[in-house]
Structure formats: C-alpha cells, structure tokens
Backbone as ProteinMPNN parsed JSONL, in Angstrom:
{"seq_chain_A": "XXXXXXXXXXXXXXXXXXXXXXXXXXXXXXXXXXXXXXXXXXXXXXXXXXXXXXXXXXXXXXXXXXXXXXXXXXXXXXXXXXXXXXXXXXXXXXXXXXXXXXXXXXXXXXXXXXXXXXXXXXXXXXXXXXXXXXXXXXXXXXXXXXXXXXXXXXXXXXXXXXXXXXXXXXXXXXXXXXXXXXXXXXXXXXXXXX", "coords_chain_A": {"N_chain_A": [[51.764, 72.104, 18.659], [51.233, 75.489, 18.942], [49.058, 78.114, 19.673], [48.259, 81.578, 19.469], [46.194, 84.29, 20.092], [46.336, 87.362, 18.701], [45.416, 90.579, 19.361], [44.208, 93.812, 18.162], [44.984, 95.659, 20.184], [47.317, 94.514, 21.069], [49.166, 94.99, 19.13], [51.987, 96.866, 17.91], [53.371, 100.099, 17.037], [55.447, 101.455, 14.529], [57.85, 103.536, 12.809], [58.062, 103.769, 9.216], [60.968, 102.637, 7.476], [62.045, 104.698, 5.942], [60.812, 106.807, 7.125], [58.44, 107.779, 6.077], [55.874, 107.027, 6.801], [53.728, 105.067, 9.005], [54.03, 101.851, 10.335], [51.765, 99.298, 11.39], [52.728, 97.04, 13.519], [52.274, 93.692, 13.567], [53.327, 91.136, 14.123], [56.631, 89.858, 14.723], [60.094, 88.812, 14.354], [63.389, 88.682, 15.632], [66.997, 88.352, 15.386], [68.303, 86.257, 17.88], [70.693, 86.842, 19.151], [71.041, 89.527, 18.888], [71.877, 92.81, 20.0], [69.944, 94.784, 20.088], [66.556, 95.274, 18.968], [66.162, 95.964, 15.749], [66.228, 97.217, 12.329], [68.495, 95.941, 11.328], [68.713, 93.59, 12.789], [66.46, 92.23, 12.172], [64.561, 89.335, 11.451], [62.049, 88.544, 10.432], [58.981, 90.272, 9.599], [55.569, 90.962, 10.055], [53.192, 93.117, 9.012], [50.805, 95.832, 8.901], [49.834, 98.657, 6.955], [48.772, 101.972, 6.118], [48.761, 103.438, 2.865], [48.817, 106.558, 1.851], [49.552, 108.483, 0.071], [51.199, 108.953, -3.062], [54.598, 107.904, -3.491], [58.096, 107.275, -2.545], [59.307, 103.957, -1.719], [60.78, 102.428, 1.208], [64.305, 101.787, 1.357], [65.597, 98.652, 1.644], [68.023, 96.75, 2.038], [68.88, 93.319, 1.551], [66.454, 92.3, 2.348], [63.563, 90.47, 1.608], [60.343, 91.034, 0.234], [56.834, 90.711, 0.575], [53.682, 91.798, -0.484], [50.291, 92.924, -0.099], [47.233, 94.374, -1.027], [44.664, 95.187, 1.192], [42.628, 96.881, 1.717], [40.793, 99.305, -0.043], [41.755, 100.162, -3.455], [43.671, 100.025, -6.548], [46.482, 100.313, -6.452], [49.75, 100.682, -7.685], [53.06, 99.619, -8.061], [56.098, 100.961, -9.03], [59.203, 100.288, -10.435], [62.582, 100.669, -11.688], [62.337, 99.471, -14.875], [60.43, 97.584, -14.112], [57.066, 96.718, -13.148], [54.74, 96.397, -10.57], [51.676, 95.154, -10.115], [49.066, 95.909, -8.129], [46.433, 96.566, -8.312], [44.016, 95.229, -7.967], [42.468, 94.171, -4.975], [43.895, 91.892, -2.578], [45.81, 90.672, -4.123], [48.953, 89.269, -4.372], [52.205, 90.602, -4.378], [55.713, 90.188, -4.994], [58.889, 91.373, -4.102], [62.257, 92.659, -4.006], [63.963, 94.269, -1.304], [65.911, 96.012, -2.165], [65.119, 97.266, -4.469], [64.349, 100.29, -6.19], [61.527, 101.651, -5.551], [58.542, 103.319, -6.438], [55.38, 104.375, -5.413], [52.141, 104.408, -6.965], [48.987, 105.748, -6.672], [45.937, 105.046, -7.866], [43.284, 105.311, -7.23], [42.863, 106.612, -4.814], [43.712, 106.415, -1.221], [45.129, 103.363, 0.165], [45.088, 100.32, 2.119], [47.606, 98.183, 3.155], [49.063, 94.906, 3.609], [52.141, 93.754, 4.74], [54.686, 91.324, 4.427], [57.798, 90.745, 5.476], [61.164, 89.566, 5.115], [64.401, 88.389, 6.142], [66.656, 87.795, 3.669], [67.839, 84.601, 2.728], [67.768, 83.645, 5.308], [65.151, 83.207, 6.013], [62.117, 81.892, 4.675], [59.2, 82.973, 2.991], [55.62, 83.217, 2.534], [52.604, 84.647, 1.245], [49.179, 84.86, 1.2], [45.701, 85.182, 0.255], [42.966, 83.78, 1.881], [40.013, 82.937, 0.674], [37.95, 81.289, -0.131], [36.013, 78.766, 1.376], [37.566, 75.775, 2.476], [40.082, 73.123, 2.455], [43.591, 72.896, 3.287], [47.079, 72.001, 3.431], [49.407, 72.859, 5.939], [52.775, 73.579, 6.286], [55.393, 72.821, 8.694], [56.255, 75.486, 10.885], [55.846, 79.057, 11.343], [52.695, 80.517, 11.232], [50.468, 83.052, 10.293], [47.266, 84.225, 10.694], [45.347, 86.637, 9.552], [42.594, 88.613, 10.171], [41.448, 90.521, 7.993], [39.227, 91.73, 6.883], [36.566, 91.88, 8.455], [35.119, 89.412, 10.756], [36.48, 86.081, 10.947], [36.633, 82.494, 10.583], [38.472, 79.603, 11.337], [39.703, 76.209, 11.081], [41.997, 74.187, 12.705], [43.681, 71.257, 12.487], [41.298, 70.011, 13.294], [40.412, 71.58, 15.415], [38.463, 74.389, 16.264], [38.73, 77.885, 15.567], [37.906, 81.197, 16.235], [38.398, 84.295, 14.734], [38.448, 87.548, 15.487], [37.509, 90.573, 13.717], [40.241, 92.369, 12.453], [42.046, 91.143, 14.123], [44.658, 88.671, 14.761], [45.518, 85.322, 14.402], [48.133, 83.504, 15.636], [50.059, 80.811, 14.723], [52.305, 78.415, 15.799], [54.154, 75.766, 14.81], [55.645, 72.528, 14.846], [55.244, 70.543, 13.123], [53.436, 69.264, 10.236], [50.23, 70.69, 9.591], [46.639, 70.55, 9.325], [44.636, 72.805, 7.702], [41.511, 74.433, 7.65], [39.504, 76.749, 6.088], [36.712, 78.094, 7.445], [34.785, 80.164, 7.5], [34.382, 83.547, 6.299], [37.133, 85.798, 5.515], [40.589, 85.412, 5.381], [43.91, 86.611, 5.666], [46.809, 84.919, 5.033], [49.93, 84.599, 6.327], [52.948, 82.956, 5.967], [55.802, 81.62, 7.513], [59.035, 80.325, 7.412], [61.921, 79.337, 8.972], [65.205, 79.042, 7.676], [67.322, 76.298, 7.755]], "CA_chain_A": [[51.098, 73.25, 18.04], [50.938, 76.57, 19.88], [48.302, 79.195, 19.046], [48.124, 82.806, 20.251], [45.353, 85.284, 19.437], [46.852, 88.721, 18.825], [44.357, 91.564, 19.116], [44.779, 95.111, 17.794], [45.646, 96.293, 21.33], [48.634, 93.897, 21.234], [50.056, 95.432, 18.064], [52.786, 98.064, 18.182], [53.519, 100.99, 15.898], [56.825, 101.895, 14.289], [57.944, 104.289, 11.559], [58.693, 103.178, 8.044], [62.425, 102.838, 7.5], [62.345, 106.015, 5.378], [60.101, 107.822, 7.891], [57.317, 108.323, 5.327], [54.586, 106.57, 7.318], [53.764, 104.269, 10.227], [53.598, 100.458, 10.296], [51.167, 98.608, 12.527], [53.49, 95.793, 13.628], [51.414, 92.633, 14.078], [54.215, 90.125, 14.702], [57.955, 89.876, 14.115], [61.149, 88.054, 15.031], [64.735, 89.227, 15.438], [68.072, 87.448, 15.785], [68.365, 86.128, 19.34], [71.946, 87.401, 19.667], [71.125, 90.96, 18.578], [71.808, 93.66, 21.198], [68.691, 95.525, 20.061], [65.655, 94.939, 17.871], [66.115, 97.028, 14.752], [66.175, 96.685, 10.965], [69.65, 95.071, 11.084], [68.527, 92.299, 13.469], [65.165, 91.672, 11.778], [64.436, 88.092, 10.686], [60.821, 88.719, 9.656], [57.973, 91.178, 10.166], [54.238, 90.975, 9.45], [52.694, 94.431, 9.414], [49.822, 96.512, 8.056], [50.098, 100.088, 6.897], [48.081, 102.717, 5.062], [49.521, 104.247, 1.914], [47.852, 107.638, 1.607], [50.044, 109.364, -0.986], [52.238, 108.366, -3.895], [55.929, 108.26, -3.014], [59.095, 106.207, -2.57], [59.372, 102.92, -0.694], [62.029, 102.365, 1.956], [65.397, 100.956, 0.852], [65.805, 97.592, 2.634], [68.937, 95.741, 1.49], [68.868, 92.009, 2.191], [65.1, 91.942, 2.771], [62.561, 90.116, 0.604], [59.06, 91.592, 0.665], [55.56, 90.332, -0.027], [52.703, 92.826, -0.134], [48.932, 92.689, -0.58], [46.241, 95.389, -0.668], [43.518, 94.611, 1.902], [41.592, 97.907, 1.758], [40.949, 100.201, -1.18], [42.216, 99.513, -4.693], [44.335, 100.928, -7.484], [47.897, 100.528, -6.144], [50.766, 100.196, -8.617], [54.438, 99.875, -7.636], [56.951, 101.1, -10.206], [60.646, 100.246, -10.24], [63.23, 100.73, -12.998], [62.149, 98.295, -15.713], [59.444, 96.643, -13.564], [55.823, 97.234, -12.578], [54.044, 95.421, -9.722], [50.283, 95.565, -10.2], [48.215, 95.542, -7.0], [45.178, 97.297, -8.461], [42.95, 94.426, -7.373], [42.781, 93.742, -3.612], [44.257, 90.501, -2.262], [46.804, 90.196, -5.074], [50.267, 89.313, -3.731], [53.394, 90.883, -5.181], [56.983, 89.881, -4.324], [59.983, 92.196, -4.619], [63.391, 92.767, -3.085], [64.055, 95.56, -0.63], [66.887, 96.88, -2.828], [64.523, 97.965, -5.608], [63.903, 101.673, -6.011], [60.099, 101.581, -5.88], [57.677, 104.472, -6.184], [53.974, 103.971, -5.478], [51.139, 105.241, -7.619], [47.633, 105.471, -6.192], [45.027, 105.416, -8.952], [41.911, 105.485, -6.746], [42.889, 107.047, -3.426], [44.518, 105.655, -0.269], [44.93, 101.925, 0.333], [45.675, 99.653, 3.289], [48.33, 97.004, 2.696], [49.746, 94.018, 4.545], [53.498, 93.433, 4.314], [55.462, 90.28, 5.097], [59.191, 90.999, 5.116], [62.044, 88.545, 5.686], [65.829, 88.431, 5.846], [66.996, 86.874, 2.578], [68.787, 83.553, 3.084], [67.501, 83.159, 6.666], [63.729, 82.929, 6.178], [61.277, 81.804, 3.485], [57.872, 83.504, 3.315], [54.518, 83.185, 1.579], [51.482, 85.483, 1.647], [48.033, 84.639, 0.317], [44.371, 85.429, 0.802], [42.059, 82.632, 1.949], [38.697, 83.525, 0.42], [36.963, 80.233, -0.353], [36.105, 77.686, 2.349], [38.236, 74.581, 1.975], [41.204, 72.577, 3.215], [44.956, 72.936, 2.767], [48.109, 71.567, 4.37], [50.38, 73.864, 6.355], [54.039, 72.98, 6.688], [55.903, 73.274, 9.992], [56.713, 76.869, 10.863], [54.96, 80.058, 11.935], [51.64, 80.942, 10.313], [49.679, 84.155, 10.828], [45.954, 84.353, 10.054], [44.925, 88.004, 9.836], [41.211, 88.896, 9.771], [41.603, 91.859, 7.423], [37.917, 92.292, 6.519], [35.508, 91.218, 9.216], [35.448, 88.195, 11.504], [36.624, 84.852, 10.16], [36.719, 81.274, 11.381], [39.28, 78.546, 10.735], [39.866, 74.981, 11.847], [43.353, 73.654, 12.639], [43.712, 69.882, 12.991], [40.019, 69.68, 13.914], [40.04, 72.528, 16.47], [37.916, 75.615, 15.694], [39.226, 79.163, 16.078], [37.251, 82.408, 15.736], [39.352, 85.405, 14.697], [37.679, 88.783, 15.327], [37.963, 91.558, 12.744], [41.455, 93.093, 12.805], [42.913, 90.328, 14.974], [45.527, 87.713, 14.078], [45.836, 84.079, 15.104], [49.503, 83.068, 15.365], [50.265, 79.374, 14.9], [53.689, 77.95, 15.756], [54.022, 74.314, 14.75], [56.847, 71.794, 14.448], [54.858, 69.51, 12.163], [52.396, 69.635, 9.283], [48.89, 70.863, 10.147], [45.544, 70.666, 8.36], [43.903, 74.055, 7.841], [40.246, 74.589, 6.953], [38.814, 78.026, 6.225], [35.305, 77.789, 7.679], [33.987, 81.308, 7.043], [35.07, 84.827, 6.256], [38.333, 85.956, 4.702], [41.808, 85.549, 6.178], [45.193, 86.733, 4.998], [47.726, 83.954, 5.634], [51.368, 84.803, 6.173], [53.666, 81.76, 6.41], [57.214, 81.888, 7.737], [59.851, 79.157, 7.74], [63.351, 79.629, 9.116], [66.046, 78.155, 6.872], [68.397, 75.676, 8.507]], "C_chain_A": [[50.753, 74.26, 19.121], [50.201, 77.667, 19.125], [48.186, 80.365, 20.015], [47.243, 83.763, 19.466], [45.914, 86.663, 19.746], [45.741, 89.687, 18.447], [44.98, 92.917, 18.79], [45.464, 95.844, 18.952], [47.036, 95.728, 21.581], [49.644, 94.402, 20.199], [50.831, 96.664, 18.514], [52.861, 98.903, 16.917], [55.0, 101.356, 15.758], [56.888, 102.625, 12.952], [58.488, 103.432, 10.424], [60.183, 103.472, 8.13], [62.794, 104.206, 6.95], [61.588, 107.144, 6.078], [58.839, 108.354, 7.233], [55.942, 107.906, 5.823], [54.79, 105.732, 8.564], [53.25, 102.865, 9.928], [52.771, 100.146, 11.534], [51.837, 97.237, 12.561], [52.622, 94.738, 14.304], [52.241, 91.556, 14.76], [55.563, 90.224, 14.012], [58.896, 88.97, 14.892], [62.486, 88.671, 14.655], [65.765, 88.176, 15.845], [68.185, 87.443, 17.31], [69.611, 86.791, 19.92], [72.079, 88.898, 19.45], [71.02, 91.795, 19.848], [70.539, 94.496, 21.265], [67.867, 95.092, 18.864], [65.572, 96.129, 16.934], [66.108, 96.39, 13.365], [67.325, 95.729, 10.693], [69.473, 93.688, 11.706], [67.258, 91.573, 13.022], [65.314, 90.356, 11.02], [63.191, 88.146, 9.821], [59.876, 89.668, 10.381], [56.691, 91.068, 9.343], [53.568, 92.24, 9.94], [51.646, 94.923, 8.425], [50.16, 97.993, 8.056], [49.199, 100.75, 5.85], [49.101, 103.369, 4.138], [48.555, 105.323, 1.437], [48.287, 108.596, 0.507], [51.094, 108.614, -1.791], [53.603, 108.804, -3.375], [56.848, 107.066, -2.994], [58.919, 105.209, -1.428], [60.719, 102.997, 0.017], [63.022, 101.44, 1.254], [65.736, 99.946, 1.941], [66.72, 96.516, 2.069], [68.881, 94.443, 2.284], [67.504, 91.522, 2.634], [64.253, 91.599, 1.545], [61.206, 90.551, 1.134], [57.912, 90.994, -0.129], [54.545, 91.375, 0.425], [51.369, 92.531, -0.797], [48.042, 93.842, -0.116], [45.058, 94.693, 0.004], [42.381, 95.621, 2.058], [41.832, 98.924, 0.667], [41.393, 99.424, -2.407], [43.0, 100.529, -5.512], [45.796, 101.197, -7.208], [48.781, 99.898, -7.213], [52.134, 100.574, -8.053], [55.308, 99.91, -8.876], [58.411, 101.147, -9.775], [61.29, 100.342, -11.613], [63.057, 99.41, -13.759], [61.12, 97.298, -15.224], [58.223, 97.383, -13.037], [55.169, 96.105, -11.799], [52.609, 95.907, -9.555], [49.483, 95.01, -9.018], [46.873, 96.261, -7.092], [44.006, 96.559, -7.832], [43.346, 93.998, -5.965], [43.085, 92.246, -3.549], [45.081, 89.841, -3.362], [48.169, 90.343, -4.417], [51.34, 89.658, -4.751], [54.631, 90.623, -4.329], [58.068, 90.75, -4.959], [61.086, 92.275, -3.572], [63.462, 94.18, -2.522], [65.044, 96.521, -1.254], [66.289, 97.687, -3.968], [64.12, 99.389, -5.242], [62.462, 101.748, -6.495], [59.413, 102.896, -5.529], [56.24, 103.996, -6.345], [53.168, 104.961, -6.307], [49.779, 104.792, -7.12], [46.651, 105.964, -7.25], [43.612, 105.703, -8.464], [41.888, 105.846, -5.265], [43.694, 106.127, -2.533], [44.159, 104.171, -0.224], [45.515, 101.491, 1.673], [46.349, 98.393, 2.768], [48.835, 96.189, 3.874], [51.092, 93.683, 3.921], [54.022, 92.247, 5.108], [56.877, 90.417, 4.576], [60.078, 89.961, 5.788], [63.484, 88.759, 5.25], [66.155, 87.367, 4.803], [68.059, 85.881, 3.039], [68.568, 82.97, 4.469], [66.072, 82.659, 6.828], [63.073, 82.825, 4.802], [59.86, 82.212, 3.878], [56.899, 83.305, 2.161], [53.386, 84.044, 2.136], [50.337, 85.257, 0.667], [46.732, 84.928, 1.051], [43.572, 84.137, 0.748], [40.646, 83.189, 1.828], [37.594, 82.495, 0.274], [37.106, 79.16, 0.709], [36.74, 76.448, 1.715], [39.445, 74.231, 2.817], [42.528, 72.822, 2.495], [45.921, 72.459, 3.844], [49.025, 72.741, 4.681], [51.647, 73.142, 6.788], [54.409, 73.463, 8.096], [56.409, 74.703, 9.849], [55.756, 77.769, 11.613], [53.971, 80.506, 10.865], [50.781, 81.983, 11.012], [48.398, 84.29, 10.011], [45.369, 85.693, 10.474], [43.518, 88.225, 9.295], [41.158, 90.345, 9.281], [40.277, 92.538, 7.104], [36.822, 91.521, 7.228], [36.002, 89.969, 9.932], [35.652, 87.03, 10.538], [36.79, 83.676, 11.12], [37.536, 80.247, 10.614], [39.272, 77.319, 11.639], [41.283, 74.476, 11.616], [43.367, 72.28, 13.285], [42.46, 69.551, 13.797], [39.567, 70.613, 15.014], [39.62, 73.853, 15.845], [38.476, 76.857, 16.385], [38.437, 80.292, 15.413], [38.267, 83.536, 15.82], [38.56, 86.69, 14.461], [38.328, 89.731, 14.312], [39.184, 92.309, 13.263], [42.427, 92.323, 13.674], [43.69, 89.323, 14.132], [45.719, 86.49, 14.965], [47.231, 83.652, 14.665], [49.624, 81.594, 15.704], [51.75, 79.08, 14.782], [53.646, 76.433, 15.86], [55.316, 73.674, 14.266], [56.522, 70.671, 13.475], [53.743, 70.027, 11.263], [51.034, 69.699, 9.971], [47.879, 70.901, 9.011], [44.751, 71.918, 8.689], [42.62, 73.983, 7.044], [39.751, 76.01, 7.176], [37.331, 77.71, 6.32], [34.427, 78.925, 7.146], [34.831, 82.568, 7.065], [36.273, 84.806, 5.33], [39.517, 86.134, 5.632], [42.988, 85.748, 5.258], [46.168, 85.838, 5.745], [49.153, 84.311, 5.293], [52.076, 83.592, 6.76], [55.156, 82.043, 6.424], [57.94, 80.61, 8.108], [61.31, 79.599, 7.834], [64.134, 78.611, 8.308], [67.162, 77.608, 7.755], [68.103, 75.46, 9.966]], "O_chain_A": [[50.07, 73.938, 20.093], [50.651, 78.107, 18.067], [48.034, 80.175, 21.222], [47.512, 84.024, 18.293], [45.963, 87.082, 20.902], [45.193, 89.62, 17.347], [46.147, 93.152, 19.102], [46.426, 96.578, 18.728], [47.856, 96.376, 22.232], [50.851, 94.25, 20.388], [50.386, 97.409, 19.387], [52.455, 98.455, 15.845], [55.704, 101.54, 16.75], [56.076, 102.369, 12.063], [59.265, 102.502, 10.638], [60.603, 104.433, 8.775], [63.748, 104.823, 7.425], [61.7, 108.304, 5.683], [58.218, 109.279, 7.757], [54.935, 108.392, 5.308], [55.889, 105.687, 9.117], [52.178, 102.698, 9.346], [53.045, 100.674, 12.611], [51.547, 96.377, 11.729], [52.274, 94.873, 15.477], [51.898, 91.11, 15.855], [55.64, 90.625, 12.851], [58.545, 88.434, 15.944], [62.692, 89.12, 13.528], [65.445, 87.226, 16.56], [68.166, 88.496, 17.946], [69.589, 87.255, 21.06], [73.108, 89.485, 19.785], [70.166, 91.525, 20.691], [70.098, 94.878, 22.349], [68.404, 94.605, 17.87], [64.996, 97.165, 17.268], [65.996, 95.17, 13.238], [67.167, 94.794, 9.908], [70.027, 92.712, 11.2], [67.005, 90.442, 13.438], [66.089, 90.263, 10.068], [63.241, 87.839, 8.63], [59.953, 89.846, 11.596], [56.718, 91.078, 8.113], [53.39, 92.426, 11.144], [51.602, 94.493, 7.273], [50.702, 98.52, 9.027], [48.903, 100.153, 4.815], [50.169, 103.796, 4.576], [47.6, 105.041, 0.714], [47.499, 109.426, 0.056], [51.791, 107.747, -1.265], [53.761, 109.921, -2.881], [56.451, 105.966, -3.377], [58.458, 105.549, -0.339], [61.678, 103.562, -0.509], [62.637, 100.445, 0.64], [66.122, 100.333, 3.043], [66.236, 95.461, 1.656], [68.84, 94.45, 3.514], [67.392, 90.451, 3.23], [64.229, 92.347, 0.568], [60.94, 90.453, 2.332], [58.006, 90.797, -1.341], [54.549, 91.788, 1.585], [51.307, 91.972, -1.892], [48.09, 94.24, 1.048], [44.511, 93.731, -0.534], [41.286, 95.256, 2.486], [42.965, 99.363, 0.469], [41.408, 98.193, -2.408], [42.999, 101.725, -5.219], [46.325, 102.207, -7.673], [48.593, 98.744, -7.596], [52.343, 101.707, -7.62], [55.263, 98.988, -9.69], [58.805, 101.914, -8.897], [60.615, 100.118, -12.617], [63.564, 98.369, -13.34], [60.939, 96.255, -15.852], [58.318, 98.51, -12.55], [55.051, 94.987, -12.299], [52.359, 96.94, -8.934], [49.254, 93.805, -8.918], [46.244, 96.537, -6.071], [43.116, 97.17, -7.241], [44.458, 93.507, -5.771], [42.598, 91.455, -4.356], [45.062, 88.621, -3.522], [48.513, 91.429, -3.949], [51.387, 89.089, -5.841], [54.613, 90.807, -3.112], [58.162, 90.856, -6.182], [60.863, 91.989, -2.395], [63.074, 95.15, -3.174], [65.041, 97.709, -0.931], [66.873, 98.683, -4.395], [63.625, 99.657, -4.148], [62.202, 101.889, -7.69], [59.662, 103.497, -4.484], [55.919, 103.293, -7.303], [53.455, 106.158, -6.353], [49.458, 103.604, -7.141], [46.549, 107.165, -7.496], [42.814, 106.28, -9.203], [40.985, 105.427, -4.54], [44.296, 105.165, -3.011], [43.034, 103.779, -0.535], [46.324, 102.196, 2.276], [45.741, 97.621, 2.026], [49.012, 96.7, 4.98], [51.18, 93.37, 2.734], [53.828, 92.171, 6.321], [57.134, 90.23, 3.387], [59.787, 89.52, 6.9], [63.756, 89.24, 4.151], [65.95, 86.177, 5.038], [69.052, 86.263, 3.658], [69.115, 81.914, 4.786], [65.799, 81.8, 7.666], [63.419, 83.564, 3.88], [59.375, 81.853, 4.951], [57.282, 83.233, 0.994], [53.225, 84.157, 3.351], [50.495, 85.438, -0.54], [46.667, 84.921, 2.28], [43.503, 83.479, -0.29], [40.139, 83.83, 2.749], [36.427, 82.793, 0.529], [38.216, 78.676, 0.935], [36.474, 76.124, 0.557], [39.792, 74.938, 3.764], [42.58, 72.939, 1.27], [45.608, 72.511, 5.033], [49.376, 73.521, 3.795], [51.588, 72.195, 7.573], [53.806, 74.4, 8.617], [56.932, 75.079, 8.8], [54.951, 77.304, 12.42], [54.355, 80.832, 9.742], [50.412, 81.821, 12.175], [48.441, 84.45, 8.791], [44.947, 85.863, 11.618], [43.273, 88.047, 8.101], [40.867, 91.267, 10.044], [40.197, 93.766, 7.057], [36.223, 90.611, 6.656], [37.136, 89.528, 9.745], [35.072, 86.999, 9.453], [37.052, 83.853, 12.31], [37.337, 80.038, 9.417], [38.884, 77.388, 12.805], [41.724, 74.351, 10.474], [43.1, 72.144, 14.478], [42.532, 68.9, 14.839], [38.451, 70.47, 15.514], [40.329, 74.389, 14.993], [38.67, 76.885, 17.601], [38.314, 80.34, 14.189], [38.921, 83.717, 16.847], [38.053, 86.907, 13.361], [39.537, 89.689, 14.086], [39.169, 92.826, 14.38], [43.528, 92.805, 13.938], [43.418, 89.147, 12.944], [46.046, 86.617, 16.145], [47.485, 83.46, 13.476], [49.332, 81.174, 16.824], [52.386, 79.445, 13.793], [53.172, 75.877, 16.851], [55.996, 74.207, 13.389], [57.411, 69.933, 13.05], [53.18, 71.095, 11.503], [50.72, 68.869, 10.825], [48.216, 71.241, 7.876], [44.256, 72.079, 9.805], [42.619, 73.53, 5.9], [39.593, 76.439, 8.319], [36.752, 77.133, 5.399], [33.452, 78.685, 6.434], [35.85, 82.649, 7.752], [36.416, 83.926, 4.481], [39.454, 86.925, 6.573], [43.067, 85.133, 4.195], [46.337, 85.978, 6.957], [49.544, 84.326, 4.126], [51.841, 83.233, 7.914], [55.706, 82.621, 5.487], [57.516, 79.89, 9.012], [61.86, 80.164, 6.889], [63.762, 77.439, 8.26], [67.863, 78.368, 8.424], [68.947, 74.94, 10.696]]}, "name": "protein", "num_of_chains": 1, "seq": "XXXXXXXXXXXXXXXXXXXXXXXXXXXXXXXXXXXXXXXXXXXXXXXXXXXXXXXXXXXXXXXXXXXXXXXXXXXXXXXXXXXXXXXXXXXXXXXXXXXXXXXXXXXXXXXXXXXXXXXXXXXXXXXXXXXXXXXXXXXXXXXXXXXXXXXXXXXXXXXXXXXXXXXXXXXXXXXXXXXXXXXXXXXXXXXXXX"}
C-alpha cells in the first residue's frame, strides 16, 4: 500500500477539450508508450472544474465519465433523449464522452468533480463518503478528495488527515479496509483492466 498526499499546490491546470473552461487536474495516468500526454494517450483523469455558464460539454470519444457536484446546486445535463440530474450535490452521474451534452444551471455556478477513463482499459467508480463507517476497497488506485473541509480516514488501521481541498492517493495491490472517521470525502476508484 502506497499513499501520497496531493495538495492544491501539486495540482495542475489544463483547458477543457473544447476550450470552454479550465480543469484543475488532481491526478491522472497516460499510456506508458505514448510520446506525449494528451487526450489520445489518457487512461484516466480525476479533476475538478467550475461550471459558470450553460453550454456544451467536450466531445470525448472512447471516454467514460463520472461527474458529481461538490459546490453549488441545480446542475442538469441534457443530451438527445436523456437527462442527467445533478441538482442535488454529491449525486453521481455516468455518461459516455460521445454524448452531445448541454449543461443547464438552475441556481448559478457549480463546482464539479470529474473522473474520466478510457473505455475498455479502465473501470471507474465515484461516490461521496458522508457517513462514518467501514467499507472494503479493492486493489487499484483510490483518490480521497476533501471537497468540503478537512476530513479523516483510516486505511487498514492507519489514520490519515486530509486537509480541505487536498487529495490522498492510495495505490494498493490488495484489498484494503477503509473507515471514514470524520468529515466528507469524495472517493474516486480506478482499476486497470487486464
């Protein structure tokens, strides 16, 4: 088990694929054989971003996306024949990057967390840990993001404090026991396929 505390100063910034905004890149991974790190080499990305105006989402063929509002409320994503309701914070929606999505903001700007992954190469999950308690984590990479204030977790009996806005990255080759001790954490889980 390897843990790394990522602080806001460690994060990078990059433009949305369509240029309509800026991601705060918290953590990501690219194909090892790729000549450069770009959207074509991306395996997965965990990022936060503000959405300040209604408008189109980036077209991301081959990418599966999970998204959750962590600040503000009232976000609705509309695609042909589908609606993804994120009006309530900490609700996870899943959609493919090929969908033509337009955002609607019903109550002003929001802050969202995105977990994106290359379809067929990576499996992802995104959930909010709000109630103290235990759960099992499978082998893989897990990101604990303190989206609203400090939080505290316990991994296999070891305590970790995660300051507001920071992320604890766990890389594990075996199952771990997670306990949310206090606060609220957004958990992004990543497993490479094969």
